[in-house]
SEFIZA-3560 file (N, C-alpha, C; in Angstrom, 3 decimals):
REM SEFIZA-3560
<numar><xx>25.262</xx><yy>-35.421</yy><zz>9.057</zz><atom>N</atom></numar>
<numar><xx>25.537</xx><yy>-34.938</yy><zz>10.395</zz><atom>CA</atom></numar>
<numar><xx>25.670</xx><yy>-33.419</yy><zz>10.350</zz><atom>C</atom></numar>
<numar><xx>24.899</xx><yy>-32.742</yy><zz>11.171</zz><atom>N</atom></numar>
<numar><xx>24.972</xx><yy>-31.282</yy><zz>11.175</zz><atom>CA</atom></numar>
<numar><xx>25.953</xx><yy>-30.800</yy><zz>12.252</zz><atom>C</atom></numar>
<numar><xx>26.144</xx><yy>-29.528</yy><zz>12.310</zz><atom>N</atom></numar>
<numar><xx>27.135</xx><yy>-28.949</yy><zz>13.227</zz><atom>CA</atom></numar>
<numar><xx>26.749</xx><yy>-29.157</yy><zz>14.681</zz><atom>C</atom></numar>
<numar><xx>25.440</xx><yy>-29.141</yy><zz>14.971</zz><atom>N</atom></numar>
<numar><xx>25.002</xx><yy>-29.322</yy><zz>16.352</zz><atom>CA</atom></numar>
<numar><xx>25.322</xx><yy>-30.732</yy><zz>16.844</zz><atom>C</atom></numar>
<numar><xx>25.132</xx><yy>-31.715</yy><zz>15.988</zz><atom>N</atom></numar>
<numar><xx>25.482</xx><yy>-33.095</yy><zz>16.369</zz><atom>CA</atom></numar>
<numar><xx>26.984</xx><yy>-33.227</yy><zz>16.614</zz><atom>C</atom></numar>
<numar><xx>27.786</xx><yy>-32.579</yy><zz>15.787</zz><atom>N</atom></numar>
<numar><xx>29.233</xx><yy>-32.614</yy><zz>15.983</zz><atom>CA</atom></numar>
<numar><xx>29.603</xx><yy>-31.911</yy><zz>17.286</zz><atom>C</atom></numar>
<numar><xx>28.911</xx><yy>-30.836</yy><zz>17.609</zz><atom>N</atom></numar>
<numar><xx>29.153</xx><yy>-30.108</yy><zz>18.852</zz><atom>CA</atom></numar>
<numar><xx>28.815</xx><yy>-30.972</yy><zz>20.052</zz><atom>C</atom></numar>
<numar><xx>27.730</xx><yy>-31.708</yy><zz>20.007</zz><atom>N</atom></numar>
<numar><xx>27.316</xx><yy>-32.549</yy><zz>21.128</zz><atom>CA</atom></numar>
<numar><xx>28.337</xx><yy>-33.640</yy><zz>21.421</zz><atom>C</atom></numar>
<numar><xx>28.937</xx><yy>-34.147</yy><zz>20.375</zz><atom>N</atom></numar>
<numar><xx>29.901</xx><yy>-35.237</yy><zz>20.559</zz><atom>CA</atom></numar>
<numar><xx>31.189</xx><yy>-34.760</yy><zz>21.219</zz><atom>C</atom></numar>
<numar><xx>31.565</xx><yy>-33.508</yy><zz>21.011</zz><atom>N</atom></numar>
<numar><xx>32.885</xx><yy>-33.040</yy><zz>21.451</zz><atom>CA</atom></numar>
<numar><xx>32.871</xx><yy>-32.074</yy><zz>22.631</zz><atom>C</atom></numar>
<numar><xx>31.708</xx><yy>-31.609</yy><zz>23.073</zz><atom>N</atom></numar>
<numar><xx>31.694</xx><yy>-30.587</yy><zz>24.110</zz><atom>CA</atom></numar>
<numar><xx>30.801</xx><yy>-30.986</yy><zz>25.279</zz><atom>C</atom></numar>
<numar><xx>30.875</xx><yy>-30.137</yy><zz>26.281</zz><atom>N</atom></numar>
<numar><xx>30.098</xx><yy>-30.339</yy><zz>27.499</zz><atom>CA</atom></numar>
<numar><xx>28.611</xx><yy>-30.116</yy><zz>27.222</zz><atom>C</atom></numar>
<numar><xx>27.750</xx><yy>-30.754</yy><zz>27.978</zz><atom>N</atom></numar>
<numar><xx>26.308</xx><yy>-30.652</yy><zz>27.809</zz><atom>CA</atom></numar>
<numar><xx>25.784</xx><yy>-29.253</yy><zz>28.038</zz><atom>C</atom></numar>
<numar><xx>26.416</xx><yy>-28.506</yy><zz>28.960</zz><atom>N</atom></numar>
<numar><xx>25.975</xx><yy>-27.140</yy><zz>29.229</zz><atom>CA</atom></numar>
<numar><xx>26.174</xx><yy>-26.242</yy><zz>28.006</zz><atom>C</atom></numar>
<numar><xx>27.265</xx><yy>-26.424</yy><zz>27.309</zz><atom>N</atom></numar>
<numar><xx>27.545</xx><yy>-25.641</yy><zz>26.112</zz><atom>CA</atom></numar>
<numar><xx>26.525</xx><yy>-25.978</yy><zz>25.032</zz><atom>C</atom></numar>
<numar><xx>26.234</xx><yy>-27.273</yy><zz>24.903</zz><atom>N</atom></numar>
<numar><xx>25.251</xx><yy>-27.705</yy><zz>23.910</zz><atom>CA</atom></numar>
<numar><xx>23.876</xx><yy>-27.121</yy><zz>24.246</zz><atom>C</atom></numar>
<numar><xx>23.516</xx><yy>-27.150</yy><zz>25.529</zz><atom>N</atom></numar>
<numar><xx>22.238</xx><yy>-26.585</yy><zz>25.951</zz><atom>CA</atom></numar>
<numar><xx>22.180</xx><yy>-25.084</yy><zz>25.674</zz><atom>C</atom></numar>
<numar><xx>23.271</xx><yy>-24.391</yy><zz>25.940</zz><atom>N</atom></numar>
<numar><xx>23.335</xx><yy>-22.956</yy><zz>25.697</zz><atom>CA</atom></numar>
<numar><xx>23.156</xx><yy>-22.654</yy><zz>24.207</zz><atom>C</atom></numar>
<numar><xx>23.877</xx><yy>-23.388</yy><zz>23.368</zz><atom>N</atom></numar>
<numar><xx>23.794</xx><yy>-23.158</yy><zz>21.922</zz><atom>CA</atom></numar>
<numar><xx>22.386</xx><yy>-23.472</yy><zz>21.416</zz><atom>C</atom></numar>
<numar><xx>21.815</xx><yy>-24.547</yy><zz>21.895</zz><atom>N</atom></numar>
<numar><xx>20.460</xx><yy>-24.927</yy><zz>21.493</zz><atom>CA</atom></numar>
<numar><xx>19.454</xx><yy>-23.845</yy><zz>21.897</zz><atom>C</atom></numar>
<numar><xx>19.594</xx><yy>-23.348</yy><zz>23.109</zz><atom>N</atom></numar>
<numar><xx>18.690</xx><yy>-22.298</yy><zz>23.593</zz><atom>CA</atom></numar>
<numar><xx>18.906</xx><yy>-20.998</yy><zz>22.821</zz><atom>C</atom></numar>
<numar><xx>20.153</xx><yy>-20.660</yy><zz>22.520</zz><atom>N</atom></numar>
<numar><xx>20.449</xx><yy>-19.455</yy><zz>21.747</zz><atom>CA</atom></numar>
<numar><xx>19.817</xx><yy>-19.551</yy><zz>20.358</zz><atom>C</atom></numar>
<numar><xx>19.885</xx><yy>-20.713</yy><zz>19.765</zz><atom>N</atom></numar>
<numar><xx>19.262</xx><yy>-20.912</yy><zz>18.449</zz><atom>CA</atom></numar>
<numar><xx>17.748</xx><yy>-20.764</yy><zz>18.562</zz><atom>C</atom></numar>
<numar><xx>17.154</xx><yy>-21.345</yy><zz>19.606</zz><atom>N</atom></numar>
<numar><xx>15.706</xx><yy>-21.264</yy><zz>19.786</zz><atom>CA</atom></numar>
<numar><xx>15.258</xx><yy>-19.814</yy><zz>19.984</zz><atom>C</atom></numar>
<numar><xx>15.994</xx><yy>-19.067</yy><zz>20.797</zz><atom>N</atom></numar>
<numar><xx>15.662</xx><yy>-17.666</yy><zz>21.040</zz><atom>CA</atom></numar>
<numar><xx>15.813</xx><yy>-16.848</yy><zz>19.759</zz><atom>C</atom></numar>
<numar><xx>16.854</xx><yy>-17.110</yy><zz>19.013</zz><atom>N</atom></numar>
<numar><xx>17.082</xx><yy>-16.387</yy><zz>17.763</zz><atom>CA</atom></numar>
<numar><xx>15.952</xx><yy>-16.651</yy><zz>16.775</zz><atom>C</atom></numar>
<numar><xx>15.544</xx><yy>-17.900</yy><zz>16.664</zz><atom>N</atom></numar>
<numar><xx>14.448</xx><yy>-18.248</yy><zz>15.755</zz><atom>CA</atom></numar>
<numar><xx>13.150</xx><yy>-17.588</yy><zz>16.222</zz><atom>C</atom></numar>
<numar><xx>12.900</xx><yy>-17.589</yy><zz>17.522</zz><atom>N</atom></numar>
<numar><xx>11.694</xx><yy>-16.960</yy><zz>18.060</zz><atom>CA</atom></numar>
<numar><xx>11.704</xx><yy>-15.460</yy><zz>17.779</zz><atom>C</atom></numar>
<numar><xx>12.844</xx><yy>-14.806</yy><zz>17.962</zz><atom>N</atom></numar>
<numar><xx>12.959</xx><yy>-13.372</yy><zz>17.679</zz><atom>CA</atom></numar>
<numar><xx>12.709</xx><yy>-13.088</yy><zz>16.198</zz><atom>C</atom></numar>
<numar><xx>13.251</xx><yy>-13.936</yy><zz>15.339</zz><atom>N</atom></numar>
<numar><xx>13.053</xx><yy>-13.762</yy><zz>13.905</zz><atom>CA</atom></numar>
<numar><xx>11.579</xx><yy>-13.933</yy><zz>13.531</zz><atom>C</atom></numar>
<numar><xx>10.902</xx><yy>-14.876</yy><zz>14.173</zz><atom>N</atom></numar>
<numar><xx>9.485</xx><yy>-15.078</yy><zz>13.892</zz><atom>CA</atom></numar>
<numar><xx>8.658</xx><yy>-13.879</yy><zz>14.340</zz><atom>C</atom></numar>
<numar><xx>8.990</xx><yy>-13.317</yy><zz>15.493</zz><atom>N</atom></numar>
<numar><xx>8.280</xx><yy>-12.132</yy><zz>15.980</zz><atom>CA</atom></numar>
<numar><xx>8.508</xx><yy>-10.966</yy><zz>15.021</zz><atom>C</atom></numar>
<numar><xx>9.730</xx><yy>-10.774</yy><zz>14.600</zz><atom>N</atom></numar>
<numar><xx>10.052</xx><yy>-9.690</yy><zz>13.675</zz><atom>CA</atom></numar>
<numar><xx>9.350</xx><yy>-9.901</yy><zz>12.333</zz><atom>C</atom></numar>
<numar><xx>9.324</xx><yy>-11.141</yy><zz>11.857</zz><atom>N</atom></numar>
<numar><xx>8.635</xx><yy>-11.440</yy><zz>10.600</zz><atom>CA</atom></numar>
<numar><xx>7.139</xx><yy>-11.162</yy><zz>10.726</zz><atom>C</atom></numar>
<numar><xx>6.553</xx><yy>-11.466</yy><zz>11.865</zz><atom>N</atom></numar>
<numar><xx>5.133</xx><yy>-11.201</yy><zz>12.078</zz><atom>CA</atom></numar>
<numar><xx>4.857</xx><yy>-9.697</yy><zz>12.098</zz><atom>C</atom></numar>
<numar><xx>5.749</xx><yy>-8.934</yy><zz>12.731</zz><atom>N</atom></numar>
<numar><xx>5.593</xx><yy>-7.479</yy><zz>12.744</zz><atom>CA</atom></numar>
<numar><xx>5.651</xx><yy>-6.918</yy><zz>11.319</zz><atom>C</atom></numar>
<numar><xx>6.602</xx><yy>-7.414</yy><zz>10.545</zz><atom>N</atom></numar>
<numar><xx>6.727</xx><yy>-6.953</yy><zz>9.164</zz><atom>CA</atom></numar>
<numar><xx>5.497</xx><yy>-7.336</yy><zz>8.340</zz><atom>C</atom></numar>
<numar><xx>4.980</xx><yy>-8.537</yy><zz>8.559</zz><atom>N</atom></numar>
<numar><xx>3.787</xx><yy>-8.973</yy><zz>7.837</zz><atom>CA</atom></numar>
<numar><xx>2.578</xx><yy>-8.112</yy><zz>8.206</zz><atom>C</atom></numar>
<numar><xx>2.455</xx><yy>-7.776</yy><zz>9.485</zz><atom>N</atom></numar>
<numar><xx>1.366</xx><yy>-6.899</yy><zz>9.921</zz><atom>CA</atom></numar>
<numar><xx>1.482</xx><yy>-5.525</yy><zz>9.266</zz><atom>C</atom></numar>
<numar><xx>2.700</xx><yy>-5.021</yy><zz>9.195</zz><atom>N</atom></numar>
<numar><xx>2.925</xx><yy>-3.713</yy><zz>8.560</zz><atom>CA</atom></numar>
<numar><xx>2.591</xx><yy>-3.776</yy><zz>7.073</zz><atom>C</atom></numar>
<numar><xx>2.986</xx><yy>-4.863</yy><zz>6.427</zz><atom>N</atom></numar>
<numar><xx>2.674</xx><yy>-5.036</yy><zz>5.006</zz><atom>CA</atom></numar>
<numar><xx>1.164</xx><yy>-5.069</yy><zz>4.805</zz><atom>C</atom></numar>
<numar><xx>0.464</xx><yy>-5.783</yy><zz>5.676</zz><atom>N</atom></numar>
<numar><xx>-0.991</xx><yy>-5.866</yy><zz>5.563</zz><atom>CA</atom></numar>
<numar><xx>-1.643</xx><yy>-4.497</yy><zz>5.729</zz><atom>C</atom></numar>
<numar><xx>-1.167</xx><yy>-3.713</yy><zz>6.698</zz><atom>N</atom></numar>
<numar><xx>-1.716</xx><yy>-2.368</yy><zz>6.899</zz><atom>CA</atom></numar>
<numar><xx>-1.465</xx><yy>-1.491</yy><zz>5.676</zz><atom>C</atom></numar>
<numar><xx>-0.276</xx><yy>-1.592</yy><zz>5.115</zz><atom>N</atom></numar>
<numar><xx>0.056</xx><yy>-0.789</yy><zz>3.934</zz><atom>CA</atom></numar>
<numar><xx>-0.803</xx><yy>-1.212</yy><zz>2.749</zz><atom>C</atom></numar>
<numar><xx>-1.045</xx><yy>-2.515</yy><zz>2.600</zz><atom>N</atom></numar>
<numar><xx>-1.895</xx><yy>-2.984</yy><zz>1.508</zz><atom>CA</atom></numar>
<numar><xx>-3.322</xx><yy>-2.455</yy><zz>1.654</zz><atom>C</atom></numar>
<numar><xx>-3.823</xx><yy>-2.420</yy><zz>2.878</zz><atom>N</atom></numar>
<numar><xx>-5.167</xx><yy>-1.880</yy><zz>3.109</zz><atom>CA</atom></numar>
<numar><xx>-5.189</xx><yy>-0.395</yy><zz>2.753</zz><atom>C</atom></numar>
<numar><xx>-4.144</xx><yy>0.333</yy><zz>3.125</zz><atom>N</atom></numar>
<numar><xx>-4.068</xx><yy>1.752</yy><zz>2.783</zz><atom>CA</atom></numar>
<numar><xx>-4.009</xx><yy>1.942</yy><zz>1.264</zz><atom>C</atom></numar>
<numar><xx>-3.248</xx><yy>1.107</yy><zz>0.593</zz><atom>N</atom></numar>
<numar><xx>-3.135</xx><yy>1.201</yy><zz>-0.870</zz><atom>CA</atom></numar>
<numar><xx>-4.489</xx><yy>0.947</yy><zz>-1.519</zz><atom>C</atom></numar>
<numar><xx>-5.210</xx><yy>-0.061</yy><zz>-1.030</zz><atom>N</atom></numar>
<numar><xx>-6.532</xx><yy>-0.353</yy><zz>-1.587</zz><atom>CA</atom></numar>
<numar><xx>-7.484</xx><yy>0.819</yy><zz>-1.365</zz><atom>C</atom></numar>
<numar><xx>-7.417</xx><yy>1.415</yy><zz>-0.184</zz><atom>N</atom></numar>
<numar><xx>-8.257</xx><yy>2.571</yy><zz>0.101</zz><atom>CA</atom></numar>
<numar><xx>-7.930</xx><yy>3.741</yy><zz>-0.803</zz><atom>C</atom></numar>
<numar><xx>-6.647</xx><yy>4.002</yy><zz>-0.981</zz><atom>N</atom></numar>
<numar><xx>-6.230</xx><yy>5.105</yy><zz>-1.846</zz><atom>CA</atom></numar>
<numar><xx>-6.597</xx><yy>4.839</yy><zz>-3.302</zz><atom>C</atom></numar>
<numar><xx>-6.474</xx><yy>3.583</yy><zz>-3.727</zz><atom>N</atom></numar>
<numar><xx>-6.846</xx><yy>3.230</yy><zz>-5.092</zz><atom>CA</atom></numar>
<numar><xx>-8.334</xx><yy>3.488</yy><zz>-5.316</zz><atom>C</atom></numar>
<numar><xx>-9.132</xx><yy>3.136</yy><zz>-4.332</zz><atom>N</atom></numar>
<numar><xx>-10.574</xx><yy>3.372</yy><zz>-4.421</zz><atom>CA</atom></numar>
<numar><xx>-10.868</xx><yy>4.870</yy><zz>-4.484</zz><atom>C</atom></numar>
<numar><xx>-10.194</xx><yy>5.636</yy><zz>-3.636</zz><atom>N</atom></numar>
<numar><xx>-10.419</xx><yy>7.083</yy><zz>-3.631</zz><atom>CA</atom></numar>
<numar><xx>-10.015</xx><yy>7.716</yy><zz>-4.959</zz><atom>C</atom></numar>
<numar><xx>-8.885</xx><yy>7.277</yy><zz>-5.525</zz><atom>N</atom></numar>
<numar><xx>-8.436</xx><yy>7.822</yy><zz>-6.808</zz><atom>CA</atom></numar>
<numar><xx>-9.453</xx><yy>7.477</yy><zz>-7.897</zz><atom>C</atom></numar>
<numar><xx>-9.954</xx><yy>6.228</yy><zz>-7.877</zz><atom>N</atom></numar>
<numar><xx>-10.951</xx><yy>5.836</yy><zz>-8.879</zz><atom>CA</atom></numar>
<numar><xx>-12.217</xx><yy>6.672</yy><zz>-8.738</zz><atom>C</atom></numar>
<numar><xx>-12.638</xx><yy>6.941</yy><zz>-7.503</zz><atom>N</atom></numar>
<numar><xx>-13.821</xx><yy>7.778</yy><zz>-7.290</zz><atom>CA</atom></numar>
<numar><xx>-13.584</xx><yy>9.204</yy><zz>-7.778</zz><atom>C</atom></numar>
<numar><xx>-12.390</xx><yy>9.735</yy><zz>-7.504</zz><atom>N</atom></numar>
<numar><xx>-12.072</xx><yy>11.096</yy><zz>-7.962</zz><atom>CA</atom></numar>
<numar><xx>-12.030</xx><yy>11.165</yy><zz>-9.481</zz><atom>C</atom></numar>
<numar><xx>-11.454</xx><yy>10.141</yy><zz>-10.108</zz><atom>N</atom></numar>
<numar><xx>-11.407</xx><yy>10.131</yy><zz>-11.568</zz><atom>CA</atom></numar>
<numar><xx>-12.814</xx><yy>10.049</yy><zz>-12.150</zz><atom>C</atom></numar>
<numar><xx>-13.642</xx><yy>9.222</yy><zz>-11.552</zz><atom>N</atom></numar>
<numar><xx>-15.017</xx><yy>9.104</yy><zz>-12.028</zz><atom>CA</atom></numar>
<numar><xx>-15.759</xx><yy>10.421</yy><zz>-11.828</zz><atom>C</atom></numar>
<numar><xx>-15.528</xx><yy>11.088</yy><zz>-10.709</zz><atom>N</atom></numar>
<numar><xx>-16.161</xx><yy>12.377</yy><zz>-10.442</zz><atom>CA</atom></numar>
<numar><xx>-15.702</xx><yy>13.452</yy><zz>-11.397</zz><atom>C</atom></numar>
<numar><xx>-14.422</xx><yy>13.454</yy><zz>-11.720</zz><atom>N</atom></numar>
<numar><xx>-13.919</xx><yy>14.486</yy><zz>-12.626</zz><atom>CA</atom></numar>
<numar><xx>-14.415</xx><yy>14.246</yy><zz>-14.048</zz><atom>C</atom></numar>
<numar><xx>-14.584</xx><yy>12.994</yy><zz>-14.429</zz><atom>N</atom></numar>
<numar><xx>-15.107</xx><yy>12.707</yy><zz>-15.766</zz><atom>CA</atom></numar>
<numar><xx>-16.564</xx><yy>13.138</yy><zz>-15.889</zz><atom>C</atom></numar>
<numar><xx>-17.362</xx><yy>12.911</yy><zz>-14.866</zz><atom>N</atom></numar>
<numar><xx>-18.768</xx><yy>13.324</yy><zz>-14.927</zz><atom>CA</atom></numar>
<numar><xx>-18.884</xx><yy>14.839</yy><zz>-14.851</zz><atom>C</atom></numar>
<numar><xx>-18.003</xx><yy>15.492</yy><zz>-14.115</zz><atom>N</atom></numar>
<numar><xx>-18.026</xx><yy>16.947</yy><zz>-14.035</zz><atom>CA</atom></numar>
<numar><xx>-17.674</xx><yy>17.547</yy><zz>-15.392</zz><atom>C</atom></numar>
<numar><xx>-16.762</xx><yy>16.933</yy><zz>-16.115</zz><atom>N</atom></numar>
<numar><xx>-16.394</xx><yy>17.430</yy><zz>-17.435</zz><atom>CA</atom></numar>
<numar><xx>-17.569</xx><yy>17.322</yy><zz>-18.395</zz><atom>C</atom></numar>
<numar><xx>-18.315</xx><yy>16.235</yy><zz>-18.300</zz><atom>N</atom></numar>
<numar><xx>-19.482</xx><yy>16.066</yy><zz>-19.162</zz><atom>CA</atom></numar>
<numar><xx>-20.537</xx><yy>17.109</yy><zz>-18.825</zz><atom>C</atom></numar>
<numar><xx>-20.723</xx><yy>17.414</yy><zz>-17.551</zz><atom>N</atom></numar>
<numar><xx>-21.700</xx><yy>18.425</yy><zz>-17.150</zz><atom>CA</atom></numar>
<numar><xx>-21.260</xx><yy>19.822</yy><zz>-17.583</zz><atom>C</atom></numar>
<numar><xx>-19.965</xx><yy>20.104</yy><zz>-17.509</zz><atom>N</atom></numar>
<numar><xx>-19.460</xx><yy>21.409</yy><zz>-17.908</zz><atom>CA</atom></numar>
<numar><xx>-19.685</xx><yy>21.664</yy><zz>-19.400</zz><atom>C</atom></numar>
<numar><xx>-19.732</xx><yy>20.628</yy><zz>-20.167</zz><atom>N</atom></numar>
<numar><xx>-19.908</xx><yy>20.751</yy><zz>-21.606</zz><atom>CA</atom></numar>
<numar><xx>-21.262</xx><yy>21.398</yy><zz>-21.934</zz><atom>C</atom></numar>
<numar><xx>-22.252</xx><yy>21.110</yy><zz>-21.114</zz><atom>N</atom></numar>
<numar><xx>-23.591</xx><yy>21.619</yy><zz>-21.371</zz><atom>CA</atom></numar>
<numar><xx>-23.951</xx><yy>22.836</yy><zz>-20.519</zz><atom>C</atom></numar>
<numar><xx>-23.020</xx><yy>23.324</yy><zz>-19.719</zz><atom>N</atom></numar>
<numar><xx>-23.328</xx><yy>24.485</yy><zz>-18.884</zz><atom>CA</atom></numar>
<numar><xx>-23.322</xx><yy>25.752</yy><zz>-19.730</zz><atom>C</atom></numar>
<numar><xx>-24.181</xx><yy>26.672</yy><zz>-19.360</zz><atom>N</atom></numar>
<numar><xx>-24.308</xx><yy>27.924</yy><zz>-20.096</zz><atom>CA</atom></numar>
<numar><xx>-23.535</xx><yy>29.000</yy><zz>-19.339</zz><atom>C</atom></numar>
<numar><xx>-22.526</xx><yy>29.533</yy><zz>-19.977</zz><atom>N</atom></numar>
<numar><xx>-21.724</xx><yy>30.586</yy><zz>-19.365</zz><atom>CA</atom></numar>
<numar><xx>-21.900</xx><yy>31.877</yy><zz>-20.164</zz><atom>C</atom></numar>
<numar><xx>-21.456</xx><yy>32.963</yy><zz>-19.588</zz><atom>N</atom></numar>
<numar><xx>-21.559</xx><yy>34.257</yy><zz>-20.251</zz><atom>CA</atom></numar>
<numar><xx>-20.798</xx><yy>34.238</yy><zz>-21.578</zz><atom>C</atom></numar>
<numar><xx>-19.609</xx><yy>33.633</yy><zz>-21.570</zz><atom>N</atom></numar>
<numar><xx>-18.804</xx><yy>33.581</yy><zz>-22.790</zz><atom>CA</atom></numar>
<numar><xx>-19.526</xx><yy>32.801</yy><zz>-23.884</zz><atom>C</atom></numar>
<numar><xx>-20.204</xx><yy>31.726</yy><zz>-23.517</zz><atom>N</atom></numar>
<numar><xx>-20.931</xx><yy>30.940</yy><zz>-24.506</zz><atom>CA</atom></numar>
<numar><xx>-22.132</xx><yy>31.711</yy><zz>-25.052</zz><atom>C</atom></numar>
<numar><xx>-22.818</xx><yy>32.444</yy><zz>-24.182</zz><atom>N</atom></numar>
<numar><xx>-23.965</xx><yy>33.245</yy><zz>-24.622</zz><atom>CA</atom></numar>
<numar><xx>-23.503</xx><yy>34.339</yy><zz>-25.574</zz><atom>C</atom></numar>
<numar><xx>-22.407</xx><yy>35.016</yy><zz>-25.246</zz><atom>N</atom></numar>
<numar><xx>-21.888</xx><yy>36.082</yy><zz>-26.108</zz><atom>CA</atom></numar>
<numar><xx>-21.478</xx><yy>35.507</yy><zz>-27.455</zz><atom>C</atom></numar>
<numar><xx>-20.806</xx><yy>34.368</yy><zz>-27.443</zz><atom>N</atom></numar>
<numar><xx>-20.379</xx><yy>33.739</yy><zz>-28.693</zz><atom>CA</atom></numar>
<numar><xx>-21.600</xx><yy>33.363</yy><zz>-29.549</zz><atom>C</atom></numar>
<numar><xx>-22.621</xx><yy>32.810</yy><zz>-28.937</zz><atom>N</atom></numar>
<numar><xx>-23.839</xx><yy>32.439</yy><zz>-29.652</zz><atom>CA</atom></numar>
<numar><xx>-24.528</xx><yy>33.677</yy><zz>-30.233</zz><atom>C</atom></numar>
<numar><xx>-24.584</xx><yy>34.731</yy><zz>-29.451</zz><atom>N</atom></numar>
<numar><xx>-25.226</xx><yy>35.960</yy><zz>-29.919</zz><atom>CA</atom></numar>
<numar><xx>-24.445</xx><yy>36.560</yy><zz>-31.087</zz><atom>C</atom></numar>
<numar><xx>-23.107</xx><yy>36.517</yy><zz>-31.037</zz><atom>N</atom></numar>
<numar><xx>-22.287</xx><yy>37.042</yy><zz>-32.133</zz><atom>CA</atom></numar>
<numar><xx>-22.475</xx><yy>36.202</yy><zz>-33.388</zz><atom>C</atom></numar>
<numar><xx>-22.571</xx><yy>34.888</yy><zz>-33.227</zz><atom>N</atom></numar>
<numar><xx>-22.765</xx><yy>34.019</yy><zz>-34.386</zz><atom>CA</atom></numar>
<numar><xx>-24.096</xx><yy>34.302</yy><zz>-35.077</zz><atom>C</atom></numar>
<numar><xx>-25.107</xx><yy>34.671</yy><zz>-34.310</zz><atom>N</atom></numar>
<numar><xx>-26.417</xx><yy>34.937</yy><zz>-34.883</zz><atom>CA</atom></numar>
<numar><xx>-26.615</xx><yy>36.417</yy><zz>-35.222</zz><atom>C</atom></numar>
<numar><xx>-25.643</xx><yy>37.236</yy><zz>-34.968</zz><atom>N</atom></numar>
<numar><xx>-25.714</xx><yy>38.651</yy><zz>-35.309</zz><atom>CA</atom></numar>
<numar><xx>-26.525</xx><yy>39.467</yy><zz>-34.326</zz><atom>C</atom></numar>
<numar><xx>-26.753</xx><yy>39.008</yy><zz>-33.163</zz><atom>N</atom></numar>
<numar><xx>-27.544</xx><yy>39.725</yy><zz>-32.159</zz><atom>CA</atom></numar>
<numar><xx>-26.675</xx><yy>40.571</yy><zz>-31.241</zz><atom>C</atom></numar>
<numar><xx>-25.350</xx><yy>40.453</yy><zz>-31.339</zz><atom>N</atom></numar>
<numar><xx>-24.447</xx><yy>41.167</yy><zz>-30.447</zz><atom>CA</atom></numar>
<numar><xx>-23.306</xx><yy>41.719</yy><zz>-31.253</zz><atom>C</atom></numar>
<numar><xx>-22.945</xx><yy>42.964</yy><zz>-30.986</zz><atom>N</atom></numar>
<numar><xx>-21.854</xx><yy>43.582</yy><zz>-31.738</zz><atom>CA</atom></numar>
<numar><xx>-20.588</xx><yy>43.560</yy><zz>-30.972</zz><atom>C</atom></numar>
//
């Protein structure tokens, strides 16, 4: 026997109806709030996935740029090469 059944046995029907309706409204409010929170969680998860993708793309881009920089010819590299071969003082 739950509390609502005990309430029905000892109190007026209007009080029981009020309590029943208050419980129904409270549950409905909680469901609406839970749905709002779930929607917010879903939006945040989509944002996280997007950011994760962007970070992975940036990391991939920076790794390929580093490989390209390795073979780039700069003034400092030319001077160093010329000094190694004795062509520059």
